[in-house]
ZAKE-591055 format. One record per atom (N, C-alpha, C): residue in one letter; z, x, y. Coordinates in steps of 0.05 Angstrom, whole numbers, padded with zeros to 5 digits, always signed. Layout:
N
AZXY...
This chain:
52
M-00097+00034+00311M-00080+00026+00333M-00095+00026+00358N-00112+00046+00363N-00128+00047+00387N-00145+00022+00390E-00156+00012+00367E-00173-00011+00368E-00157-00036+00377L-00133-00039+00368L-00116-00061+00377L-00109-00058+00406V-00102-00035+00415V-00096-00031+00444V-00121-00038+00460D-00144-00028+00452D-00169-00034+00466D-00174-00064+00468R-00170-00078+00446R-00174-00107+00446R-00155-00122+00464L-00130-00113+00465L-00111-00126+00483L-00118-00120+00512I-00128-00096+00517I-00137-00090+00545I-00160-00108+00553K-00179-00111+00536K-00204-00125+00542K-00200-00155+00540E-00188-00165+00519E-00187-00194+00515E-00163-00207+00529A-00141-00193+00532A-00118-00205+00545A-00114-00194+00574N-00132-00176+00582N-00132-00165+00608N-00106-00151+00614L-00096-00136+00595L-00071-00121+00598L-00077-00092+00606S-00058-00079+00619S-00061-00051+00624S-00055-00036+00598P-00063-00011+00595P-00056+00004+00570P-00026+00004+00565D-00010+00007+00585D+00020+00007+00581D+00029-00020+00572Q+00018-00041+00583Q+00026-00068+00575Q+00018-00073+00546A-00006-00064+00538A-00015-00068+00511A+00003-00054+00491Q+00011-00029+00498Q+00029-00015+00480Q+00055-00028+00477K+00066-00039+00499K+00091-00054+00499K+00089-00079+00482A+00066-00093+00484A+00061-00118+00469A+00061-00111+00439I+00048-00090+00432I+00047-00083+00404I+00075-00076+00393K+00090-00061+00408K+00117-00055+00400K+00134-00079+00398T+00132-00097+00417T+00147-00123+00416T+00140-00139+00391I+00115-00141+00385I+00107-00156+00361I+00116-00142+00335A+00114-00116+00334A+00124-00102+00310A+00154-00105+00306D+00169-00103+00329D+00198-00106+00327D+00204-00135+00319F+00190-00155+00329F+00194-00183+00321F+00190-00187+00292V+00168-00177+00281V+00161-00180+00252V+00183-00167+00235K+00192-00143+00244K+00213-00130+00228K+00239-00144+00229E+00245-00156+00252E+00270-00171+00255E+00269-00197+00239R+00247-00212+00240R+00245-00237+00226R+00240-00234+00196F+00226-00213+00189F+00219-00208+00161F+00227-00180+00153P+00253-00175+00149P+00263-00148+00144P+00249-00135+00120M+00241-00151+00100M+00228-00139+00077M+00201-00127+00083L+00190-00133+00107L+00164-00122+00115L+00168-00098+00133G+00193-00091+00140G+00198-00070+00158G+00185-00044+00152G+00186-00035+00127G+00173-00010+00118G+00143-00012+00121A+00132-00034+00114A+00103-00038+00116A+00094-00037+00145V+00108-00050+00163V+00102-00050+00191V+00103-00022+00202D+00125-00008+00195D+00128+00020+00204D+00104+00037+00195Q+00096+00034+00170Q+00074+00049+00159Q+00048+00043+00173I+00043+00017+00178I+00018+00009+00192I+00017+00023+00220F+00038+00020+00235F+00038+00030+00261F+00040+00061+00263A+00053+00073+00243A+00054+00102+00242A+00027+00113+00235A+00012+00100+00218A-00015+00108+00211A-00033+00107+00236G-00029+00085+00250G-00045+00081+00275G-00039+00102+00295N-00014+00111+00297N-00007+00131+00317N-00018+00159+00310K-00023+00165+00285K-00034+00190+00278K-00063+00194+00289E-00076+00171+00293E-00103+00173+00303E-00104+00177+00334D-00082+00172+00348D-00081+00175+00377D-00087+00202+00386
């Protein structure tokens, strides 16, 4: 997760807070549009949060 935040900061010129919000927005969008992936999305981002 940190790697994705860092990339958004560097490549999209976002603040750390904006990068976190962008990731949450994307995750929520994927779970809304593809409910069958909800558990996988949660696991991916939960695993990333453990490294924080």
